[in-house]
Residue, then its C-alpha position, 0 to 999 in steps of 0.5 A: x513540473x510542478x504539483x499543479x500540473x502533476x495533479x492535472x495529468x493525474x485527473x487526465x489519466x484517471x478520466x481515462x482509466x474511469x471512462x474508458x473510451x470517448x464513446x462511454x462518456x454520457x452527453x446527458x449528464x453534465x456532472x460526468x465532465x466534473x465527476x471524472x476529475x475527482x479522486x476515483x474511490x470507486x477504484x479501491x476494492x471494498x474487501x480490503x478497505x472493510x479489513x482496514x476498517x476493522x483494524x482501525x476500529x480496534x485502534x479506536x477502541x484501544x487508543x481513542x478514534x483519531x487520536x493519531x491526528x491530534x497526538x501525532x505519530x512517530x514514523x518508526x513505531x508505525x514503520x515497525x508496526x507495519x513490518x511486523x504484520x507483514x513478516x508474520x503474514x510472509x511466514x504464513x500467518x494470515x490472521x493476527x491471533x490477538x484480534x482476529x484481523x488479517x495481518x495485511x489489513x493491520x498493516x495497511x491500517x498502520x500506513x493509513x494512520x502515519x500517512x494521515x499524520x503526515x497529511x496533518x503535519x504532526x508526525x514525527x519523522x525518525x527515519x534514518x538519514x537518507x542515502x546521498x543518491x537513494x536511486x543507487x540502490x536501484x542500480x542492482x536491478x541489472x544484476x538480476x537480469x544477468x542472474x536470470x540470463x545465467x539460469x534460465x531454468x528455474x528450480x522450483x521454489x520450495x513453498x508452503x504449498x508444495x512443501x510436501x510434494x518436494x523431495x530433498x536429497 
């Protein structure tokens, strides 16, 4: 299937999501027919967008607004930065102590910047060589099903929330 057909399928799907049933369509406004075929920006949650905007403001003040559009980006730099924010968040630190911005907002900003640079066609793709068949990586998923069947009654995980309630032998 070509890219145009994929886009048409996406627009059709988005219109169903945006408008719901045919009964929701207003017959009095001809803009509805065109409006539902545009990217549904109303589906983006504003809270995280504000956090990304704060992270982008920090970057704009430090490096110059839209510097990545002019200078380009290097994939590994933004991968490392995004993963750095994700891993410290995963380990329990929500807020970046240097900026006061949520680590997830900063990780998303990293991804936005590198994706924008990709769209501007000025990024350096220094990712490692591709696996010959990346789908082989997903072939481990049936192993998960086997493990889940073997151990149907999972031991409660040790988490930050329940660490004081758990007793270790």
